[in-house]
VOGU-3710 file (C-alpha; in Angstrom, 3 decimals, decimal comma):
1> midvlswlaq> 16,127/17,868/-33,586  17,184/18,949/-37,075  19,471/15,901/-37,335  16,575/13,598/-36,453  14,319/15,183/-39,069  17,070/14,887/-41,687  17,544/11,211/-40,779  13,803/10,583/-41,087  13,737/12,344/-44,450  16,563/10,116/-45,650
11> yggwglliiv> 15,128/6,783/-44,464  11,426/7,615/-44,678  8,966/5,084/-43,270  11,685/2,626/-42,253  13,297/5,269/-40,075  10,000/6,004/-38,357  9,416/2,276/-37,815  12,851/1,864/-36,214  12,143/4,748/-33,810  8,769/3,243/-32,871
21> viliiayydk> 10,373/-0,156/-32,204  13,074/1,460/-30,019  10,448/3,366/-28,010  8,379/0,193/-27,528  11,421/-1,692/-26,230  12,458/1,173/-23,921  8,999/1,823/-22,463  7,365/-1,589/-22,875  6,331/-1,899/-19,222  4,311/1,336/-19,507
31> iekpvakiye> 2,508/0,400/-22,724  1,778/-3,249/-21,980  -1,974/-2,757/-21,859  -2,182/-1,153/-25,356  0,151/-3,885/-26,642  -2,222/-6,476/-25,178  -5,049/-5,031/-27,290  -2,910/-5,426/-30,416  -2,104/-9,054/-29,558  -5,788/-9,659/-28,869
41> lfswagacwr> -6,644/-8,685/-32,438  -4,526/-11,598/-33,642  -5,609/-14,095/-30,967  -7,688/-15,941/-33,573  -4,427/-16,950/-35,280  -3,442/-19,358/-32,518  -2,762/-20,039/-28,838  0,590/-18,282/-29,015  -1,003/-14,908/-29,839  -3,720/-15,409/-27,235
51> rravkadiqg> -1,126/-16,126/-24,521  0,818/-13,026/-25,531  -2,343/-10,942/-25,194  -3,148/-12,399/-21,756  0,458/-12,015/-20,622  0,708/-8,370/-21,679  -2,678/-7,531/-20,137  -1,891/-9,103/-16,739  1,625/-7,666/-16,604  0,354/-4,232/-17,593
61> nvnafsrsve> -2,335/-4,114/-14,912  -0,211/-5,567/-12,116  2,822/-3,405/-12,913  0,704/-0,245/-13,159  -0,835/-1,088/-9,772  2,620/-1,746/-8,277  3,878/1,606/-9,546  0,941/3,424/-7,952  1,599/1,705/-4,604  5,314/2,490/-4,880
71> qeipntmpyk> 4,590/6,171/-5,500  2,554/6,320/-2,301  4,749/4,034/-0,169  8,193/3,298/-1,674  9,691/-0,203/-1,291  6,304/-1,818/-0,741  5,984/-3,423/-4,199  9,459/-2,747/-5,621  9,512/-5,407/-8,353  7,837/-5,713/-11,722
81> mklqfvreld> 6,022/-8,860/-12,781  7,063/-10,940/-15,765  4,618/-13,689/-16,655  5,469/-17,081/-18,158  2,995/-19,795/-19,071  3,888/-23,371/-18,094  1,964/-26,640/-17,924  2,527/-27,899/-14,411  2,657/-25,462/-11,492  2,119/-21,927/-10,232
91> raellqeknl> 5,151/-20,338/-8,605  7,219/-17,176/-8,573  10,939/-16,518/-8,542  12,709/-13,252/-7,731  15,304/-12,299/-10,341  17,260/-9,829/-8,221  19,612/-8,650/-10,954  16,663/-7,782/-13,206  14,541/-6,301/-10,399  11,511/-8,377/-11,362
101> vlvrirdrrh> 9,486/-11,369/-10,222  9,119/-14,167/-12,759  5,660/-15,690/-12,293  4,968/-19,087/-13,825  1,300/-20,044/-14,199  -0,709/-22,571/-16,164  -2,673/-21,461/-19,222  -6,276/-21,999/-18,135  -7,858/-20,255/-21,128  -9,783/-18,046/-18,684
111> ddknlvhaml> -8,595/-14,490/-18,117  -10,068/-14,263/-14,612  -8,332/-17,443/-13,438  -5,039/-16,423/-15,020  -5,114/-13,013/-13,330  -6,031/-14,383/-9,886  -3,423/-17,138/-9,945  -0,760/-14,768/-11,240  -1,401/-12,471/-8,278  -1,474/-15,423/-5,859
121> afcpvgllpv> 2,031/-16,314/-7,009  3,319/-12,734/-7,232  2,190/-11,218/-3,907  4,140/-13,459/-1,487  7,344/-12,528/-3,343  6,648/-9,027/-4,665  4,603/-7,448/-1,849  6,415/-6,356/1,340  9,408/-8,569/0,455  11,621/-7,448/3,358
131> srpylddalg> 8,923/-7,858/6,018  7,366/-11,047/4,693  9,268/-13,475/7,012  7,963/-11,583/10,067  4,266/-12,014/9,248  2,534/-15,203/10,328  0,913/-17,288/7,605  -2,610/-15,980/8,190  -1,572/-12,321/8,294  0,589/-12,683/5,176
141> kavdyttmrk> -2,312/-14,217/3,277  -4,736/-11,557/4,556  -2,420/-8,768/3,342  -2,089/-10,494/-0,050  -5,835/-11,057/-0,388  -6,640/-7,450/0,538  -4,153/-6,227/-2,054  -5,612/-8,556/-4,681  -9,120/-7,334/-3,944  -7,962/-3,732/-4,326
151> llsmmghhsa> -6,384/-4,479/-7,717  -9,378/-6,435/-9,053  -11,803/-3,775/-7,795  -9,726/-1,026/-9,397  -9,813/-2,949/-12,697  -13,555/-3,578/-12,381  -12,824/-7,255/-13,118  -15,949/-8,699/-11,473  -15,610/-12,207/-12,856  -12,087/-12,428/-11,437
161> lnyfyeevle> -13,362/-11,109/-8,100  -16,091/-13,763/-8,020  -13,590/-16,483/-8,890  -11,240/-15,220/-6,167  -14,001/-15,183/-3,528  -15,505/-18,561/-4,419  -12,481/-20,626/-5,426  -9,689/-19,128/-3,321  -10,900/-17,100/-0,339  -13,857/-19,209/0,859
171> pevarkrdle> -11,956/-22,539/0,909  -9,029/-20,881/2,708  -11,099/-19,221/5,439  -13,024/-22,473/5,939  -9,718/-24,079/6,936  -8,339/-21,108/8,893  -10,869/-19,138/10,923  -8,316/-16,533/12,015  -7,697/-15,771/8,329  -11,321/-14,677/7,926
181> klcvildgld> -11,020/-12,434/10,989  -7,883/-10,768/9,603  -9,386/-10,326/6,121  -12,426/-8,608/7,651  -10,168/-6,355/9,746  -7,989/-5,356/6,790  -11,036/-4,832/4,575  -12,474/-2,432/7,166  -9,157/-0,620/7,444  -8,937/-0,321/3,671
191> ekglftkviv> -12,452/1,138/3,531  -11,267/3,914/5,849  -8,028/4,503/3,936  -5,848/3,037/6,687  -4,611/-0,101/4,933  -2,043/1,429/2,614  -1,514/4,682/4,511  -0,762/3,077/7,889  -0,761/-0,743/7,925  1,395/-1,303/4,846
201> relrdfggkv> 3,739/1,550/5,779  4,348/0,231/9,302  4,756/-3,373/8,143  7,217/-2,242/5,472  9,359/-0,465/8,055  9,147/-3,400/10,466  11,291/-5,523/8,157  13,851/-2,749/7,801  14,145/-2,342/11,574  14,487/-6,051/12,266
211> gsryptkthk> 17,054/-6,391/9,489  18,142/-9,933/8,695  17,407/-11,402/12,115  15,888/-14,856/12,295  12,062/-14,584/12,296  10,636/-15,529/15,686  7,209/-15,874/17,232  7,834/-12,545/19,004  8,136/-10,770/15,647  4,981/-12,386/14,303
221> detrqfveym> 3,064/-11,656/17,487  3,982/-7,960/17,286  2,796/-7,523/13,696  -0,438/-9,395/14,486  -1,047/-7,299/17,629  -0,463/-4,119/15,640  -3,120/-5,065/13,074  -5,565/-5,885/15,881  -4,783/-2,524/17,527  -5,547/-0,769/14,238
231> dvvakrvpge> -8,908/-2,526/14,159  -9,738/-0,789/17,455  -8,658/2,543/15,951  -10,812/2,025/12,861  -13,892/1,251/14,959  -13,379/4,233/17,245  -16,381/6,531/17,650  -15,546/10,274/17,541  -14,830/11,412/21,080  -14,257/7,858/22,366
241> eidtqfqgnh> -11,172/7,485/24,530  -8,768/4,785/23,346  -5,047/4,165/23,612  -3,723/6,440/20,870  -0,334/4,799/20,526  1,207/1,414/19,826  4,672/0,880/21,239  6,196/-2,498/20,404  9,776/-3,667/20,064  9,935/-2,445/16,472
251> ismgfvfigt> 6,638/-0,668/15,731  6,399/2,732/17,391  3,490/4,885/16,271  0,554/6,905/17,540  -2,459/8,930/16,450  -3,584/12,460/17,140  -7,264/12,731/16,244  -8,230/16,225/15,142  -11,858/17,129/15,427  -13,173/17,584/18,953
261> sekvkdkglv> -14,878/20,969/18,699  -14,678/21,566/22,465  -10,900/21,214/22,385  -10,588/23,594/19,444  -12,828/26,157/21,129  -11,134/25,942/24,540  -7,446/25,887/23,640  -7,207/26,080/19,885  -4,261/24,153/18,461  -2,381/23,942/21,758
271> tylqaiqykk> -4,133/20,690/22,727  -2,999/18,976/19,532  0,532/20,350/19,758  0,771/19,070/23,306  -0,379/15,648/22,139  2,358/15,548/19,484  4,899/16,775/22,017  3,803/14,147/24,516  4,312/11,361/21,969  7,719/12,759/21,148
281> gmsiervyla> 8,608/12,661/24,843  7,409/9,040/25,031  9,814/8,198/22,146  6,989/7,419/19,712  8,731/7,454/16,340  5,829/8,161/13,988  2,712/10,239/14,604  -0,336/10,279/12,337  -2,618/13,306/12,454  -6,090/12,146/11,389
291> ardryidiae> -8,924/14,496/10,480  -11,929/14,787/8,211  -14,208/17,395/6,701  -13,889/20,867/8,243  -11,140/19,771/10,638  -8,670/18,960/7,857  -7,428/22,551/7,705  -6,835/22,463/11,481  -4,821/19,241/11,138  -2,652/20,767/8,436
301> raaylaerkg> -2,113/23,868/10,576  -1,207/21,736/13,609  1,321/19,753/11,542  2,875/22,984/10,257  3,228/24,445/13,764  4,557/21,175/15,218  7,246/21,151/12,557  8,152/24,788/13,225  8,485/24,079/16,946  10,748/21,115/16,254
311> fakvmkrpvr> 8,433/18,438/17,625  8,116/16,375/14,459  8,735/16,506/10,733  6,054/16,121/8,062  7,271/13,259/5,890  5,167/13,863/2,814  2,726/16,430/1,551  -0,689/15,223/2,785  -3,188/14,082/0,175  -6,890/14,306/0,936
321> yyatdrdghr> -9,020/11,294/0,124  -12,588/10,074/0,490  -13,513/7,172/2,757  -16,678/5,679/4,244  -17,638/6,490/7,831  -19,536/4,282/10,299  -22,876/5,332/8,804  -21,841/4,536/5,236  -21,339/8,166/4,182  -18,420/9,174/1,949
331> rehviiemrt> -16,431/11,923/3,660  -13,197/13,750/2,982  -10,266/12,621/5,139  -6,584/13,301/5,593  -3,809/11,406/7,385  -0,614/13,388/7,928  2,482/11,302/8,614  5,025/12,908/10,940  8,357/11,623/12,316  9,184/12,855/15,785
341> ivstpfaptq> 12,499/14,588/16,375  14,364/12,876/19,199  15,366/15,116/22,095  15,784/14,883/25,865  13,504/12,613/27,940  9,962/13,773/28,498  9,301/16,360/31,195  5,550/17,034/31,284  5,417/20,246/33,312  8,178/22,118/31,553
351> qgmllee> 7,060/21,116/28,075  3,484/22,090/28,824  4,664/25,525/29,964  6,721/25,901/26,796  3,674/25,297/24,639  1,536/27,737/26,576  4,173/30,397/26,022
//
């Protein structure tokens, strides 16, 4: 520290300027939005400055969004965006060695259009890159459009949202009716916090499980059926009996819904522990404990006890969030992700006795 101060004293303002330049180069991706404001001040000087401002603003927002998704679900949006203005076409290219996606878009002189078309080019390459070949065209687009809507809503960019709805989404769904159905499903799942916490996580892992196998209709059917199953889960009324697990060739998951007061009163946590144990015995790989409001503490307790008993492992510290219920009320929710611990085949009677003990 003393050496740095001595160096600054020797070189004065030039030394400070050099340090600032080095920091900007080293952390440019994290300060793109402030840099965009600086470029914007000089946009009157010519198209070159204006394009730099637009480029830095779009890159800053998209890369910040990607980082937030990556923190929640790693390897979902693993690449940064680098924007380049061209005259002819919109496309994206993965530069593997630089760990970024180069997005080429036309300069339309409209920020909303530039942002929407940059995301349209980026998402098919930068979002769920490993699993992308195993999603059919409509499902891939629906995942991209839901992600775009989340980003634009987070930014509060209403003009871009309107442009996206009117110029992109409406013409697409007019040509592909199943696309509209999937967009509505994913929008409903996102409203309940299930899009990123469950859908994106399971689709991400699907690609890893399949590996580099040739994409087939069977793969695409499974991912589509999973999304449709999750629509049933999202529309479930408390207390309604539904199939609480999805067991495909590559997707293996199930839910334990915490919150039936009669079950809590009659047997306490044993009912939920038995449900987790049952799914373990059925070789369900991932279990989600879902609860809201006053039942969240019970869900966290059930997850803790299930881990102690060796039924499943909590993968990440649960984070509470607010989502809208069927009546439009904002309520506190939690989804606890657990991985089951593989053991001997399921034996209902003996395992039930073990839990009661």
